[in-house]
N, C-alpha and C positions, 0 to 999 in steps of 0.2 A: 504493500500500500504506500509506504514511504517513497519507494522508487518511482511509483506511478505519479506521486505528487511532485517529485523533483522534475520528472520528465515534462509534466504539465507546465511547470514554471519555466523551464528552459524553452519550451515551445512558445509560451506566451511572450517571453523576452525576445525571441528571435522574430516571431511574426509581428509583434507590436512594433519592433524597431524598423523592420522593413517597410511596413505601412506608413509609419510616421516619417521615415526618411524620404519616402516618395512624396508625401505631402509637403515637406519642408524644402525639397530640392530647388524649386524655383526661387526661394527666398534666400537660402544660405549656401547654395552651390555645394562645394566639396565638403563643407562642414556638416551636411545634413546627416550623414551616417553617424558621426560622433555625437552630435547633439541629440538625435533621436535615441541612440543607444543609452545615453546618460539619463534622459528624461524617463524613459520606460523603466530603466533599472532603478531609479530613485523611487518610482511608484511601487515597484515590486518589493524593494527593500523596506519601505515604510509600511507595506502591507504584511510584512512578516516572513518573506521568503528566506530560506536557509541556503540558497545556492550561492556559490562564490566563484569568482573567476580564477582558474588555475594560474599560478604565477608564471609558468613557462609560456602560456598563451599570451599573457600581457606583455612579457618580455619580447617575444617574437613579433608581436604586433607593433610595439614601439620600434623595434629594429627595422621593420619594413617601412614604417613612417620615416625613419632616419635615412634609409636608402632612397626613398621617394624624394626627400628634400635634396639629397645629394644629386639626384638626377637632373635637378633644375640649375645646378651650379655651372659657372663658366669662368674662364680666366679673367675676362674683362670685369666681371662682377667682383672677383677677388681683389683686383687692383683697386677698385673703388673702396672696398672695405678697408684695405691697408691705408689708402689715402686719407680716409676719414676715421681712422682708428681712435684719434683723440676725442672725437664726438661720441663714439661708442663708449669709451671709458668714462667720459663726463656723465653721459646719460645713465650708465650703470650705477655710478656713485650717487647721482641725484635720486634715482629710484630707491636705492637702499636707504639713503638718508631720510627720504620721505616716508618709507615704510616704518623705520624706527621712530620717527617723530609721531606718526599716526598711532603706533602701538603704545608709546608712552603717554600721549594725550588721552588715549582710551583708558589706560590704566588709572590715570588720575581722575578722570571724569565719570567713570562707570563703576559698577560693583563687581566686575569680573575679578575672580580671585587671584591674589598674588601677582606673579609675573606672566599671567596667561596672555594678556593683550599683546605685548611685544612679540612673543613667540608666534602668535596666531597671525600677525601682520607681515611676517617675513615672506616675501613673494618667491617661494621656491622650495624644493625638497619637502613637499607636503607630507610624505610618508614618514619622514624622520622627525619633524618638529613636535609631534605629540609626545613621543618618548623623551625628547630633550627637555620639553617643558615640565614633564612629570619629575624629572631629576633636578629641576631648578625652580621649585616653589610655584609651579604653575599647574593648571588643570589640563592634563593631557587629552581628555575627552573633548573639552570645549575647544582646545587648540586644533584638534583634528577636524572638528566641525567647522571652525573658522577657515581652515585651509581648503577643505573640499568644497565648502559653500562658495569661497572665493573663486575657485576654479569653475564651478558651475555657473556662477553669475557672470564671470568674464566670458565664458564660452557662449552662454545664451545671448548676452548683450553684444558681444564681439561679432557674432555672426551677422547681426543686423547692421552694426556700425561699419564693419568691413564691406558689406554689400552696398551700404549707402555711400561710403568713401570711394568705392570703385568707380572709375570714370572710363569712357571709351578709350582714352589714351592709356590709362593704366592697364585696362583689360587687354590691350594689344601687346603688353610686355610678356615675356616668357614666364608665366605663372606656374606652369606644370611642365612635365617632361615633354620635349618636342616630339612631334609625330616621327615615328621611325619606320623604316622599311621592314618588310617581313623578315629579310635575312638578318638585319640588325636586331630585330626583336627576338629572333631565335637565339641570339647570343646574349642580348641584354637582359631578358627575363631570367634565364638560369643564373646569370651573373648576379643579378639583384638578389635572388633567393640565396645564393651561396654566400654573398657578403652579409646578408641579414643573419644567416645561421652562424657564420664564423664570428661576426661581431657580438652576437648574443653570448656565444660560448666564451669569448675572451672577456667580456664585461663581467659575467658571472664568476669566471675563474679568477679574475684579478680584483673582484669586489670593488669595481669603480662606481662611485655614486652617479646615478642617472646614466650609467654606462650603456645600458641596453638600447638607449636611443643615440647617445653620442658616439660610441665606438663604431657602429655601422655607418653612421653619418660621415665620420672621418674616413673610414675605408672606402665608402662610396665616392666621397669628394676626391680622394687620391686616384681612384679609377677614372673619374671624369677628367681630372686635370692631366692624367697620363694619356687621355684621348685614345683609349683602347677601342671602345665601342660605346654607343649610348646605353645607359642603363634603362631598363624598361620594367616598370611595376604595373601589371595589369590593373585596370580600374576596379574590377570586381574584387581582386585581392586587397587593394588599398581600402576599399569601402569596408570589407570585412575586418581589416586591421583597425580602422577607426571605430567601428562598432564595438569591438572588444575593448578598446581603450575607454570608450564611453561607458560600457558596462562596468569596467573596473572602478571608474569614478562614482557612478551612480549607486553601486551596491555598497559603498561605504556608508550610505544613509540607511540606518537600521532602526527598528522600533525603540531600542534602549536609548537612542539619542534624542527622541522626540521631546522629552521633558526638558533636558538641558538646552536643547535647541530653541524651544519656545521661550525659555527664561532669558536667554542671552541674545535672541534674534535681533532686537532693535539695535543693540550695541554692535553686534557683528555686521549688520546691514550697513550701519553708518560707517564703520571702519573700512569695509570693502569699497563703498562708494567713494570715500575719501582717497583711498589708495588708487582707485581707477581714475579719479580726477587728477591726482598728482601725475600719474603716468600719462594722462592725456595732455597735461601742460608740457611735460617733457617732450612728448611727441610733437606738439606744436612748435616748440622751440627748435627741435631738430630740423623741421621743415624750413625754418628761417635761417639756420646756420649752414645747412648743406643741401645739395640738390636731390632730394628724394621726395616721392609723392606721399600724400597723406596716409594712404592705406599701409604703405611700407613702414612709415614712422609709427603709426598706431600699433601695428602688430609687433614691431620690434620692441616697443616699450610695454606692451600689454602684460599685466601681472598674472597671466595664465601660464600653464606649462608649455614647453616647446612642442610637445606632441599635439596638444590642442591648437596651438597657434599655427602649426603646420597644416592642420585640416582647414583652417580659415584661409591661410595664405596661398595654398596651392590653387585655389579657384578664384582669387580676388585680384590678380594682377600685381601682387607684391614682388619686390626684389628679394627673393628668398636667401640670397647670399648675405645681404645686409641684415635681414630679420634673424637668420640663424646665428650670425656673428654676435649681434646684440643680445639675443636671448641666452646664448652660451656664456658670454662674458658675465652677464648678470647672475646666471645660475651659479657659476663658480664663485662669484663674489659673495653670494648669499651663503653658499656651503662653507667657504673658507673663512669669511669674516663675520657673517651675520650672528652665529651663535656666540662667538667670542665678544662681539660688541654688546649683545643683549646681556650677557653675564656681567660684563664690566659695568655697564650702566645701572643694572639692577643692584649690584653690590654697592655701588656708589650712592645711588639715590633712593633705593627702596629699603625701608626699615622693616 
């Protein structure tokens, strides 16, 4: 009976996602699979389902997303990233500073326990922040809620904002992998699968933070820059990967979190909106400082995860070289400096 119930839930998850993705497709383009998967999974999770996404499936899906990002990269774009590396660094610092300021303001002005707010506002490494907060006088459950709700809100609103920012000029840019001949696809598709598999193995073996996305991305970029052959990620395979990533986000919302979610929702909602506003201001400043379009700047600074940003950017005419560089720099800045800064500031200013 239990097995039948689990099968029913899996079928509901799959069918519901496919239908909703079809409905959302005209509005959010390539992000429809991820957004639909997340929304359906949230609904099932809050209704009490016990299904969970296998870790290896999520890792391989992130790897395929990384290879898909790499397939859009080109040498000219890399030169642009190097030329404006100073802007990427400044934007990463500004985003991290804004997140810390938001977290500490929230800690002072709300009733969130201990150091919960600063940990919950760090824009990256969502899976790790809950445990770090628990070890440092914070509520790990609330921090996890803040992190995944931020990703959900950014993905939901970002789909519409990216669609709105897309212009005929930006849509003409190489947003996704270019069309490839059948002979090239015969090489590019197996190569993409092999790089995704090898990258996943390396990332897990070497225990690299966020490595299941970043390692395949680096391997794929090296392949593209070597100009061996175009990488080709079939659309159906990429949609499935984004669905699985969406499911992994949505299924974090379970019945036990409903009470703490409702109690802290106003504070969390304000914090996420403040962080999104800060990132939006940074994106606007980037468009004034360097020659990039609005959708590229928005996605580059967006406080969502790189995998979800990829789903938005691949169909929105964004320069994925710049978006990937900015998101990666910020991710590493959060991982390397965020926890240390939160601990230092909390020890200095929190009694």
